[in-house]
N, C-alpha and C positions, 0 to 999 in steps of 0.2 A: 529864474531858477534859484539864484542865491537868496532872493528875498523870501521865496516860499519855503526854502529849507530853513531859513532863520525863523520864520513864523511857526514852523512845525514844532520847534523846541526839542527835536529828537537828536540833535547833534551838539556835541560839546563846543565845536567851533566850525564856522563856515569860512573857507578861504575862497576869495573871488579873484580870479586872474583877469586882468583887463589889458587892452591895448588902446593906445591913443588916449582920448579924454573921456572914455566911457565912465558913467557914474557907478558907484558901488553902494549897495544898500547899507544903511547905518547898522552897525553891529558886525558886519563882515570884515574879515581880515584881508586887506587888499595886497595883491602883489602884481607886478607888471611883467609881461613876458612878450616875446615875439616867437610865434610858432615856427618860424623858419630860421630862428637863431637858437641852435641846440644848446649852447652854453647858458642862455637865459632860462631854458626849461630845466636844465640840470640844477641851476641855482634855486629856482622856485621849489622844486621837489625837495632839495636838500634842506630848505627852511621849514618844511612841515615838521611839527613837533612830535607827531606820532603817525603810524600807518593810516592812510585815509580809508574809511569804510565805503565811501562813495566818491567817484570821480566822474564828472560830466564835462565832455568836450563839446563846446557849442560854436565852433568855428564854421564858416561857410561863405562861399562866394558864388553868385550867379551872374551878376552884372556889375559893371563899373564903367560909367561913361568916360571918366578921365583916362582910363587905360584901354579904351575901345574894346571892352569886354561885354558881350551880350549873348544870350542863348541863340544858338545857330538854328535856322530853319532848314538849312541845306548844307551838304558837305562843301559847297562852293564858298561858304562863309568861314571855313576853318582858318585859324591863324595860329601858328606855332607859339608865339609869345603869349597870346590870350589863353591857349590851352594849358601852357606851363603854369600860368598864374592860378588858373582854376584848380588844376591838380594840386598845386602847392597848398592852397587853402583847404581843399576838401579831402585830401588823402594824405599828402606827405606830412603836413603839420600834425594832424591827429596821430599819425603813426609814430612820429618822434615823441609826442607826449606819452603815448602808450609805452614806448621803449623804456622810459624812465619811471613811469607810474606803476606799471604792472608788477615789477619786482617789489614795490613797496606795499602792495595790498596785504592786509593782515591774513594770516593763515589759520588762525584759531576761531574764526567766525566768518559768516557770509560777508562778502564785499562785492561791489559792482563797479565796473568801468563801462561807462556808456558814452556813445558818440551820437551826435545829430547827423542822421543820414537823410534820405528822401525816398519816397515811393518810386519816383521816376528813375532811381538807381537800380530798381529791380529789373533784371534781364527778363525773367519769366513773365512780368506784368507789362512789359513794354509793347504797346500796340499802336502808338502814334509816331514814334521816331522823333527826330529833331533833338534840339538841345544837346548836341553831341558831347561837348566838353563837360557839361554839368552831369549828364547821365553817366558818362563813362567814369568820371572822377568819383561819383558816389557809388557806382558799382565796384570800383577799385577799393573804396573804403569798406564796403560790405565784405569783400573778399579778405581784406586785412583783418576785419573783426573775426571772421571764421577761422583764419589762420591763428590769430592770437588765442582764440578760445581753445583750439586743439593743443597749442603749446602750453597754455596756462594750466590746463587740466592735469598735466603730468606732475606739476609741482605744487599746485594750489587748487585742488578739486572743488573746494567750497566757493570759489570765486566765480563771478559771472562777467562775461564781456558781451555787450549787446549794442546793436545799432537801432536808433529810434527815428521814426518818421513822425514829426509833430503835426502833420496836416498843414493847412495854409494859415500862417500866423500873420496878423496885421503888423507888418514890419517894412522896413525899407527894401528888404530882399523881395518881398511879394508885391509891393505897391504897384508896379506896372502891369500886373497880371491878375488883379483881384476882380475884374469885371466878369470873369468866367466862373467864379466860385459860387457854388450852390448856396442858397439861403441856409443860414445856420452853420455853415462850414468855414467861416472866416473867424478864427479864434483870436482873442486878445492875448498878449504875452502871458498874463496871469493865468488865463484859462489853459493855454498850451502847457505852461509849467505844471499846473495841477494834473493835467492829463498824463504827462510824461512821468511825473513822480509816482502817480498811481501805477503806471505800467512797471516802473522800476521796482516798486514794492512787491509786485507779483512775480517777479522773475526768480527762477530757481536755477541751480547749476545745470539742469537738463535743458534750459533755454539758452545756455551760453553759445555764442556764435550766431544767433538769429537776428533777423530784422523785424522789428515790431512797430505797428502803427499806433497812433495816439490812443486808440480805443482798445489796445491789447491784442489786436489781430496779428497773427504771425504772417508776414508777407514772404512771397517766394524770392529767392536770390536772383 
């Protein structure tokens, strides 16, 4: 996402927050943070030289063998520690980032705060069940987005808060599950970024609080 934003030339500066040893595109202004360490979020937001016109939160957790985290096929597989970790990455972290970024959005022009969600977090679209922790944490994120949109409209009606479903992206998160992906529906990171930025470009204040797929389709909560 950061690389595509830089390539667009539409922004005076692109700030890329990273964790661990993740690479940062040349030209981006790097900062490090821990989504579960609120003081690190406060420090990162305080260092922004001006109100951000666009904030994209791209955290997410589906599986982690080292922590015995995997998408559950049945309620018999539920684990409190695993559920807590999934909720932390998929809902609590983005909520804390929103807590400190939403008040900084400009009020004199359109601004967007977007989070990566997932279609499987749609309660209305759920027909298969399973993946309990991931589905529930993304559903929680979608509800937070709706809540934040209602609250933000009162003081900053030109701003937009939205949840985005990127489709299946060729990444470590999707790697164990790619065999079931339909032809032409496994997107490279660059393709996914282009899709999502196009969706963001089309969002209006009337869309605030919604969940949108990579092709612009509005998904049910």
